[in-house]
C-alpha positions as CSV (number, residue, x, y, z in Angstrom):
1,M,93.9,77.3,96.0
2,L,92.9,79.2,99.2
3,K,95.6,81.3,98.8
4,K,94.2,82.3,95.7
5,I,91.1,83.2,97.2
6,L,92.8,84.7,99.8
7,Y,94.7,87.1,97.4
8,W,92.1,88.1,95.4
9,A,89.5,88.4,97.7
10,S,91.7,90.9,100.1
11,T,92.7,92.7,96.8
12,G,89.2,93.4,95.7
13,I,88.7,94.5,99.6
14,L,91.4,96.7,99.5
15,T,90.6,98.3,95.8
16,L,86.9,99.0,96.8
17,I,88.3,100.3,100.2
18,M,90.7,102.5,98.3
19,L,88.7,103.8,95.3
20,F,85.9,104.6,98.4
21,S,88.2,106.5,99.7
22,A,89.5,108.4,96.4
23,Y,85.8,109.2,95.5
24,N,84.7,110.5,98.4
25,Y,88.4,112.9,98.3
26,F,87.4,114.2,95.2
27,F,83.6,114.8,95.2
28,N,83.0,114.7,98.5
29,H,85.8,116.8,99.4
30,Q,84.4,119.2,102.1
31,A,82.9,116.5,104.4
32,I,86.3,115.2,103.9
33,A,88.0,118.4,104.8
34,D,85.9,118.7,107.3
35,F,87.1,115.5,109.0
36,Y,90.8,116.0,108.3
37,V,90.5,119.3,110.4
38,N,88.7,117.5,113.7
39,M,91.3,115.3,113.3
40,G,94.3,118.2,113.2
41,Y,95.8,117.2,109.4
42,P,95.7,119.4,106.6
43,T,93.5,119.9,104.1
44,Y,95.4,119.8,101.4
45,L,97.1,116.4,101.8
46,I,93.0,115.3,100.4
47,Y,93.7,115.9,96.4
48,P,97.3,114.2,97.0
49,L,96.3,111.1,98.8
50,A,93.6,110.7,96.4
51,I,96.1,110.3,93.5
52,A,98.6,108.4,95.4
53,K,95.7,105.6,96.1
54,I,94.7,105.6,92.6
55,L,98.2,105.2,91.7
56,G,98.6,102.4,93.9
57,L,96.1,100.5,92.8
58,V,97.0,101.0,89.3
59,T,100.5,99.3,90.4
60,I,99.1,96.8,92.1
61,W,97.1,95.6,89.3
62,G,98.9,96.0,86.6
63,N,102.4,94.5,87.8
64,F,104.7,96.7,85.9
65,S,107.4,96.1,88.6
66,K,108.2,94.5,91.8
67,T,109.7,97.5,93.3
68,L,107.0,99.7,92.3
69,K,104.7,97.5,94.2
70,E,106.3,97.2,97.5
71,W,106.4,100.8,97.1
72,A,102.3,100.7,96.8
73,Y,101.9,98.2,99.7
74,A,104.0,100.2,101.9
75,G,102.1,103.1,101.1
76,F,98.9,101.6,101.5
77,F,100.4,99.7,105.1
78,F,101.2,103.2,107.1
79,N,98.0,105.1,105.1
80,T,95.8,102.6,107.0
81,V,98.0,102.2,109.9
82,L,97.7,106.2,110.2
83,A,94.2,106.5,109.5
84,F,93.3,103.6,112.4
85,F,95.3,106.0,115.2
86,A,94.0,109.0,113.5
87,H,90.2,107.6,114.1
88,Y,90.9,106.2,117.0
89,M,92.1,108.8,118.6
90,V,89.5,111.7,117.8
91,N,86.8,108.6,119.0
92,D,85.0,109.0,115.7
93,G,84.3,105.7,115.3
94,Q,85.7,105.7,112.5
95,H,88.3,103.5,113.2
96,A,87.1,99.9,112.0
97,G,87.2,101.0,108.1
98,A,90.8,101.5,108.5
99,L,91.9,98.1,110.5
100,I,89.8,96.0,107.6
101,A,91.3,97.9,105.2
102,F,95.0,97.1,107.4
103,V,94.0,93.2,106.9
104,A,92.8,93.8,103.6
105,V,96.4,95.5,102.4
106,M,98.2,92.6,104.7
107,L,96.6,89.2,103.4
108,S,96.9,91.0,99.8
109,Y,100.5,91.5,100.0
110,F,101.7,88.0,101.9
111,T,99.6,86.1,99.7
112,G,100.3,87.6,96.6
113,K,103.7,87.3,96.9
114,E,102.9,83.2,96.4
115,V,100.2,83.8,94.5
116,R,101.5,85.9,91.3
117,P,105.0,85.5,89.9
């Protein structure tokens, strides 16, 4: 029962964080572009990352294919790890959100393997 609660809570938190991120990528583009430039990343990555986050969430919630789900979790893993270190290295104080997202990814992935078929 505890694993189910952890799974649904962590997946919900992951979903909220990624939807918030994708929303900002689409509707607060200039501020996000400024962050990307400050971190040294090209701004042309913003829209593809937003779309990838949405598609990853659809894959996780849709439960279409185990292979696709593994890829979605891998994408979220790399996204959160790289986001954490990017924010940490430029010292903008925004790395806590990425750390929370990373914990949510890990909890959702490992508890989901036991909870969902």
